[in-house]
N, C-alpha and C positions, 0 to 999 in steps of 0.2 A: 797333445793336439786337441784343440777345442773346435766346436763348430764355428762357421764363419761369423756368426753373431757374437761369439765370445761367451764365456761362462759355461756352466754345466747344463745338462739337458733338462734338469728340473726347472731351470729358468726359461727354457725354450717355449715358445708359444705352441699350443696344440696344433695350430694351423701349419706351422713349419714342419712338425713331425708328420702331419697328414700329407703334406706336399712331398716330403722325402720318400714316403712309402707309396705314394700314388693312391692313398686312401685304403690300402690293403692292410689287413691285420695278420695274414698268414703267408706262408711261403708259396712260391709258384711251382715248386717241385716238392714231392713228399720226401722229407729228410728229417731224421731225428738229430737235432742239435741240442746239446746241453751246454752248460757253462764251461765245461772242461774240454769240449770237442776242439781239436786243433784244426786250424784253417791255414792252408798254404796256397799262395798264388801260383798259377801256372806260367804267368808271364807278367810283363809290366802293364801299367794302365794304357788304354788306347785313347787317342784324341776324341773329344766329343762325349766321353763317358760322363754320367752323372758324378758330381764331385765326391759324393759319399762312397760310390762304388770305386772310384779311382783311389780314394784314400785307403779303403780296405785293401785293395790290391797292392798299394805301395807299402803299407806296414806289414803285410803278410808275406813278404819275400822270404822271411824265416817264419816257422810255425808260431802261431799265436792262438790262444784259446778265445772262445767267443766272449768270455768275460773280459779278457784283456782288450779285445777290439772295442767292446762297449766302453771301457774306461778310457782308452786312448782317444776315441772319437767323441767322447762325452755325449753318447747317444744311449737311450734305453736298450736293453737286451732285446726287447720285442721288435724294435725298429731294426736293429742289427740283424736279427734273424730273417726279417723280410728281405733286407738287402743281400744277405748271404744266399738266400733262396734264389734270387735273381742271378747272382754270380755262379751258383752251382748249375742252374739251368743252362747258362751260357758256356759252361765248362771252363770258366776263368779261374776257379779255385777248386781245391780238393779239401774235403772234410775227412779227418782221420780221428779215430778213437785215441784218447790219450794213452801214453805209455803206462801199462799197469805197474803198480808198485811191486818191487821185488818181494818175492815170498821168502820168508825166513825159514831156514832149515829147522827140522824137528829138534826140540830141546834135548832129547835123548842123544841125538847125533852130536850136538855141541858138547854135551857133557862127556861123551866118549872121546871126542877129539882132545878136550882139555885134559882128561885123564891120561890119554896117550902121550901128550906133550909133557905132562908132569913126570912121567916115567922115564923120559929121555935123560 
């Protein structure tokens, strides 16, 4: 999904990005979002919403990372963070920490299991 003008955000005019964020460079609510923070919409888009807000809600019906949202919308992460701050303030999306990677069992435990299996 690209922005209405087509192309990547690198090609977008600074004025367009300024208009999308309303000239803001930070979030309206304090929230720590990084590239792997998962965003999930609470409901569908509402009529009259800013198109970029509606697009985020539409694609986040299933969890997506901030980086994925940025890529799908062809917008810089900094702009996506401002938009997500708006949606978080309005309680339209939920931000969740990513699922932590599974911890591997201790090497000694694995060796003991292998040894036990070999004795069978």
